[in-house]
C-alpha positions as CSV (number, residue, x, y, z in Angstrom):
1,X,12.3,17.0,-14.1
2,X,12.1,13.2,-14.0
3,X,11.5,10.6,-11.3
4,X,12.1,6.8,-11.2
5,X,9.2,4.8,-9.8
6,X,9.3,1.7,-12.0
7,X,12.2,0.1,-13.8
8,X,10.2,0.0,-17.1
9,X,10.4,3.8,-17.1
10,X,14.0,3.4,-18.2
11,X,14.6,2.4,-21.9
12,X,17.2,-0.2,-22.7
13,X,19.4,2.6,-24.1
14,X,19.1,4.4,-20.7
15,X,19.9,1.2,-18.8
16,X,23.0,0.8,-21.0
17,X,24.0,4.4,-20.3
18,X,23.6,3.9,-16.5
19,X,25.7,0.8,-16.7
20,X,28.4,2.6,-18.6
21,X,28.4,5.5,-16.1
22,X,28.6,3.0,-13.2
23,X,31.5,1.2,-14.9
24,X,33.3,4.6,-15.3
25,X,32.6,5.5,-11.6
26,X,34.3,2.2,-10.6
27,X,37.3,2.9,-12.8
28,X,37.6,6.7,-12.1
29,X,36.0,7.6,-8.7
30,X,37.9,10.9,-8.4
31,X,36.3,12.2,-11.6
32,X,32.9,12.0,-9.8
33,X,33.9,13.2,-6.3
34,X,32.5,16.8,-6.7
35,X,29.7,16.2,-9.3
36,X,27.0,16.9,-6.7
37,X,28.7,19.6,-4.6
38,X,26.0,21.7,-3.0
39,X,23.2,19.2,-3.8
40,X,21.1,17.5,-1.1
41,X,19.4,14.1,-1.1
42,X,16.5,13.5,1.2
43,X,16.1,9.9,2.3
44,X,12.4,9.3,3.4
45,X,12.3,5.8,4.8
46,X,8.9,4.8,6.2
47,X,10.1,1.2,6.4
48,X,13.3,-0.4,7.9
49,X,16.3,-0.6,5.6
50,X,20.1,-1.0,6.0
51,X,21.5,-1.5,2.5
52,X,19.2,0.7,0.4
53,X,19.3,3.7,2.8
54,X,23.0,3.6,3.5
55,X,23.8,2.9,-0.1
56,X,21.8,6.0,-1.2
57,X,23.6,8.1,1.5
58,X,27.0,6.7,0.5
59,X,26.3,7.4,-3.1
60,X,25.4,11.0,-2.5
61,X,28.4,11.6,-0.2
62,X,30.8,10.1,-2.8
63,X,29.4,12.5,-5.4
64,X,30.2,15.4,-3.0
65,X,26.6,16.1,-1.9
66,X,24.8,16.0,1.4
67,X,22.0,13.9,2.9
68,X,19.1,14.7,5.2
69,X,16.0,12.6,6.1
70,X,14.6,10.0,8.5
71,X,14.9,6.2,8.8
72,X,11.4,5.3,10.3
73,X,7.9,6.7,10.0
74,X,7.7,7.3,13.7
75,X,10.4,10.0,13.5
76,X,8.5,11.9,10.7
77,X,5.3,13.9,10.7
78,X,3.6,10.8,9.2
79,X,3.3,9.8,12.9
80,X,1.0,12.8,13.3
81,X,-1.0,11.9,10.2
82,X,0.7,13.9,7.5
83,X,-0.1,12.7,4.0
84,X,2.6,11.4,1.6
85,X,1.7,14.3,-0.8
86,X,2.3,16.9,1.9
87,X,5.5,15.3,3.0
88,X,6.8,15.4,-0.6
89,X,5.8,19.1,-1.1
90,X,7.5,20.0,2.2
91,X,10.7,18.1,1.5
92,X,10.9,19.7,-1.9
93,X,11.6,23.0,-0.1
94,X,14.8,21.5,1.5
95,X,16.4,19.0,-0.9
96,X,17.2,18.5,-4.6
97,X,16.2,14.9,-4.9
98,X,14.2,12.3,-2.8
99,X,14.7,8.6,-2.2
100,X,11.6,7.1,-0.7
101,X,10.8,3.7,0.8
102,X,7.2,3.1,1.9
103,X,5.2,0.0,3.0
104,X,2.2,1.1,0.8
105,X,2.3,0.2,-2.9
106,X,2.1,3.4,-5.0
107,X,3.3,5.9,-2.2
108,X,6.4,6.9,-4.1
109,X,4.3,7.5,-7.2
110,X,2.0,9.8,-5.2
111,X,5.2,11.6,-3.8
112,X,6.5,12.1,-7.4
113,X,3.2,13.6,-8.5
114,X,3.4,16.2,-5.7
115,X,7.1,16.9,-5.3
116,X,8.8,19.7,-7.3
117,X,12.1,17.6,-7.3
118,X,12.9,14.1,-8.6
119,X,11.7,11.1,-6.5
120,X,13.4,7.7,-6.6
121,X,11.3,4.7,-5.5
122,X,13.5,2.9,-2.9
123,X,10.9,0.1,-2.5
124,X,7.1,0.3,-2.2
125,X,5.4,-2.6,-0.4
126,X,5.4,-5.8,-2.5
127,X,5.3,-3.8,-5.7
128,X,8.6,-2.4,-7.0
129,X,12.2,-1.8,-6.2
130,X,13.9,-0.3,-9.3
131,X,17.3,0.6,-7.7
132,X,17.8,-2.9,-6.4
133,X,17.2,-4.1,-10.0
134,X,19.8,-1.6,-11.2
135,X,22.2,-3.2,-8.7
136,X,21.2,-6.7,-10.0
137,X,21.8,-5.6,-13.6
138,X,25.2,-4.2,-12.9
139,X,26.2,-7.4,-11.1
140,X,25.1,-9.6,-14.0
141,X,26.8,-7.1,-16.5
142,X,30.1,-7.3,-14.5
143,X,29.9,-11.1,-14.1
144,X,28.6,-12.2,-17.5
145,X,29.3,-9.3,-19.8
146,X,25.8,-9.6,-21.4
147,X,22.1,-10.1,-20.7
148,X,21.2,-12.1,-23.8
149,X,20.8,-15.9,-23.8
150,X,20.8,-16.4,-20.0
151,X,18.8,-18.9,-18.0
152,X,17.7,-17.1,-14.8
153,X,16.4,-19.0,-11.8
154,X,14.5,-17.1,-9.2
155,X,14.0,-18.9,-5.9
156,X,12.0,-18.4,-2.7
157,X,9.2,-15.9,-2.3
158,X,8.2,-15.0,-5.8
159,X,4.7,-13.8,-4.8
160,X,5.6,-10.9,-2.6
161,X,9.2,-10.3,-3.7
162,X,9.3,-6.8,-5.3
163,X,12.9,-7.3,-6.3
164,X,11.9,-10.4,-8.3
165,X,9.1,-8.6,-10.1
166,X,11.3,-5.7,-11.1
167,X,14.2,-7.9,-12.3
168,X,11.9,-10.0,-14.5
169,X,10.5,-6.8,-16.0
170,X,14.0,-5.5,-16.8
171,X,15.5,-8.8,-18.2
172,X,12.6,-9.7,-20.4
173,X,13.6,-6.9,-22.8
174,X,16.8,-8.7,-23.7
175,X,17.1,-11.5,-26.3
176,X,16.5,-15.2,-25.5
177,X,16.3,-14.8,-21.7
178,X,14.7,-17.9,-20.1
179,X,13.2,-17.8,-16.6
180,X,12.9,-20.7,-14.1
181,X,10.6,-19.9,-11.1
182,X,11.3,-22.0,-8.0
183,X,9.0,-21.6,-5.1
184,X,6.5,-23.4,-2.8
185,X,3.0,-23.3,-4.3
186,X,1.8,-20.7,-1.8
187,X,4.5,-18.2,-3.0
188,X,4.3,-18.7,-6.7
189,X,5.0,-15.9,-9.2
190,X,1.8,-13.8,-9.7
191,X,-0.3,-14.4,-12.8
192,X,0.2,-10.9,-14.1
193,X,3.9,-11.5,-14.4
194,X,3.4,-14.9,-16.2
195,X,0.8,-13.2,-18.5
196,X,3.3,-10.5,-19.5
197,X,5.9,-13.2,-20.4
198,X,3.4,-15.3,-22.4
199,X,2.3,-12.2,-24.3
200,X,6.0,-11.5,-25.2
201,X,6.6,-15.2,-26.1
202,X,9.3,-15.5,-23.4
203,X,10.0,-19.0,-22.1
204,X,9.5,-19.8,-18.4
205,X,9.1,-22.9,-16.3
206,X,7.7,-23.3,-12.7
207,X,8.9,-25.9,-10.3
208,X,9.2,-26.6,-6.6
209,X,12.5,-28.5,-7.0
210,X,15.6,-26.3,-6.9
211,X,18.1,-29.2,-7.3
212,X,16.3,-30.6,-10.4
213,X,16.9,-27.3,-12.4
214,X,20.3,-26.3,-10.9
215,X,22.4,-27.6,-13.8
216,X,20.5,-25.4,-16.3
217,X,21.0,-22.1,-14.5
218,X,23.4,-19.2,-15.4
219,X,22.0,-17.0,-12.7
220,X,20.4,-18.1,-9.4
221,X,18.6,-15.3,-7.7
222,X,17.8,-16.3,-4.1
223,X,15.2,-14.5,-2.0
224,X,14.1,-14.7,1.6
225,X,10.6,-15.6,2.7
226,X,9.5,-12.3,4.1
227,X,7.8,-12.4,7.5
228,X,6.5,-8.8,7.0
229,X,4.4,-9.8,4.0
230,X,2.5,-12.6,5.8
231,X,-0.9,-12.2,7.5
232,X,-0.3,-15.1,9.9
233,X,2.8,-16.3,11.7
234,X,2.0,-20.0,11.3
235,X,2.0,-19.7,7.5
236,X,5.3,-17.9,7.6
237,X,7.0,-20.5,9.9
238,X,5.7,-23.3,7.7
239,X,7.3,-21.8,4.6
240,X,10.3,-19.9,5.8
241,X,12.8,-22.8,5.4
242,X,11.5,-24.0,2.0
243,X,14.7,-23.4,0.2
244,X,18.1,-23.3,1.8
245,X,21.1,-23.2,-0.5
246,X,24.0,-25.4,0.7
247,X,27.3,-26.4,-0.9
248,X,25.8,-29.9,-1.5
249,X,23.0,-28.4,-3.7
250,X,25.6,-26.7,-5.8
251,X,27.4,-29.9,-6.8
252,X,25.6,-30.0,-10.2
253,X,25.7,-26.3,-10.8
254,X,27.7,-24.6,-13.6
255,X,31.2,-23.6,-12.7
256,X,30.3,-20.0,-13.8
257,X,26.9,-19.8,-12.1
258,X,26.3,-16.4,-10.5
259,X,24.4,-16.5,-7.1
260,X,22.6,-13.2,-6.3
261,X,20.5,-12.2,-3.4
262,X,18.9,-8.8,-2.7
263,X,19.7,-9.3,1.1
264,X,19.0,-9.3,4.0
265,X,19.7,-13.0,4.2
266,X,18.1,-15.0,7.0
267,X,19.1,-18.6,6.5
268,X,18.3,-19.3,2.8
269,X,22.0,-19.2,1.8
270,X,24.4,-21.2,4.0
271,X,27.3,-19.0,5.1
272,X,29.5,-21.9,3.8
273,X,28.7,-20.5,0.3
274,X,30.1,-17.0,1.0
275,X,33.6,-18.2,0.1
276,X,32.5,-19.8,-3.1
277,X,33.6,-17.7,-6.1
278,X,30.1,-18.0,-7.5
279,X,28.6,-16.0,-4.6
280,X,28.0,-12.5,-5.9
281,X,25.6,-11.1,-3.2
282,X,28.1,-8.8,-1.4
283,X,29.5,-7.6,-4.7
284,X,25.8,-6.8,-5.5
285,X,25.7,-4.5,-2.4
286,X,28.7,-2.6,-3.6
287,X,27.4,-2.4,-7.2
288,X,24.1,-1.0,-5.8
289,X,26.0,2.1,-4.6
290,X,27.6,2.7,-8.0
291,X,24.2,2.4,-9.8
292,X,22.6,4.8,-7.4
293,X,25.4,7.3,-8.0
294,X,24.8,6.9,-11.8
295,X,21.0,7.4,-11.3
296,X,21.3,10.4,-9.1
297,X,23.6,12.1,-11.7
298,X,21.0,11.2,-14.4
299,X,18.0,12.5,-12.6
300,X,19.8,15.7,-11.4
301,X,20.9,16.1,-15.1
302,X,24.6,16.4,-14.0
303,X,26.9,16.0,-16.9
């Protein structure tokens, strides 16, 4: 039995296999319609979510399985003080696989150590979000056809953005990937991420100026400044509009730039960009469902 807590638990060969499965699901959905007949996914969401929760649920239904769970901590026994470990043991009696989102870093890991079924980390605090990274990777794979030799700009909240940290960890394993970190000084990429890149001799640059680096980018990964990660409202309000992507800012961008965003969007991408062929963020949502289908099949060991 295997869980997925961190994207680095998947080898590059396993990532390639998941991408190939997702491609096949897109081409041949009927082939997969009954792969999880009789299986149940428990969605344990202790933190609000639209895309991740619904995407997991849609994934399981499209594989022929069923779903049970809760969408906020208040509607679970956590409200009575039940531990994550006890919740995991309990839910293992009812389901075949768990998808868990939790505001505390490490909670899904604790769940996986106590559950008798696979646990998928659907986001834990500012730490990790491996299935969003799978959605990001499938988007890049479908748009570019490869991961090597790309210049990837990550913009916005790079300090607390768990999707950013997971994506860097996944992409740094491919050849000649360069990173450009674009953020206000208060929301810079954490030192431990930069240290891991330095150790691996991977090129990165840091800047506060999005427009200056725009012409160099193959991928632009926008993120929102997350109110829920701030300790004071004043600081959040001061930084929330630091980077707003508008059509004017794209005038110097490559014609085949791919613009990604883990969503939800607040105002950091103008809606005027939605019709630009370079906007990939709603495709990314759809690809997330296919990658979660592939992952559920892998962890349930369904052929």
